[in-house]
N, C-alpha and C positions, 0 to 999 in steps of 0.2 A: 158430745157432738161428734158425729162421724166425720172422718177425713175424706176429702174428695180423691179422685184418682191422681196418681203421681204424674207430674208433667214429664214430657220427653227429656227435658234437660236433666232431670234428677235420675233418670234410669239409663242414660247413655254411658257406656264404658269410657274410661279415660282414654284419650287419644295417645298414640305412641309418638307424637310429634313434640314432646316437651311439656305437655300439660300434666304429666303425672308428678306426684310429689317427689322431692329430691331424695327422700330416704329410699325410694324404690330404685334409685340409681347409685346407691352407695354413699350418699352424703348425709351428714348430720348438721342441721342448722340449729345452733344453740344461741338462744336469745335470752340472756340472763337465766340460764339453766343451772341448776345445782350440779356440783361436781359428781354427786352420787347418781343423778339422773343421766349425766353424760356417760358415766361408766356403764349404766344399764343399756343405754342406746348403743354404745360400742359393742357390748356383748350380744345384743340382738343382731347386729350387722356382722359380727365375727364370733360365731358361737364357740369356737375353740379358745377364745381369749381368756386367759387366766389373769385377772387384774383385780385390784382392790385398793382400799385406802389404808395406809399404815396407821393413820390417826383418825378415828371416827369423827372427831370434831371438824375435819375437812369436808365432810359430806355436804354441808350447807354453803360452802364457798360457791360464788356465782361465776359462771363462765359464759362468754359470748364469742361466737365465731362460726365459721363454716369449715367443717372438717371432712376430709375424704376418709371414709371408714375402711377402705381397702388396705390401709396400712395403720392398724390400730396402735402399734408401738410408736410410730411417728406422731400420732395424735397425742398419745400420753406424754411423749417427750416435749412437744410444743406446749401443751397445757401446763405441764410442770414448770417449764422455763418461764412462761408468762405469769405464772402465779407465785414465782419465787420459791418453788418447791423442788424436790428431787425425786428421781425414780430409784427404786432399789429392787433387786430381783432376789427372791427367796431361793433356797436350795431346790425347792419343788418346781421352780421355773415361773412361779406366780410373780407378776410385776405389781409393785405397790407404789402409789404416790404418797410421799411422806414429807415431813418438814425437814 
């Protein structure tokens, strides 16, 4: 079945008055997101971020919250603290969330 023409509401660009998604403004909204997915989202927002999990079993831990990605180290610090985890920095400068 052929589709009809797109309606105007589907083809309008996002308005710059707050209707754009939060990720375009540097925020990550995590709603029961896995820790692995949160790290991926942080790395998309801060491409130079060198971070990972010290224990692969932590990947499935669930995280909820709204995080400002402009300070990824602070996000990692807050997440580690609320999850009862710790951060450690390798000699290479890579930050790991660990038990």
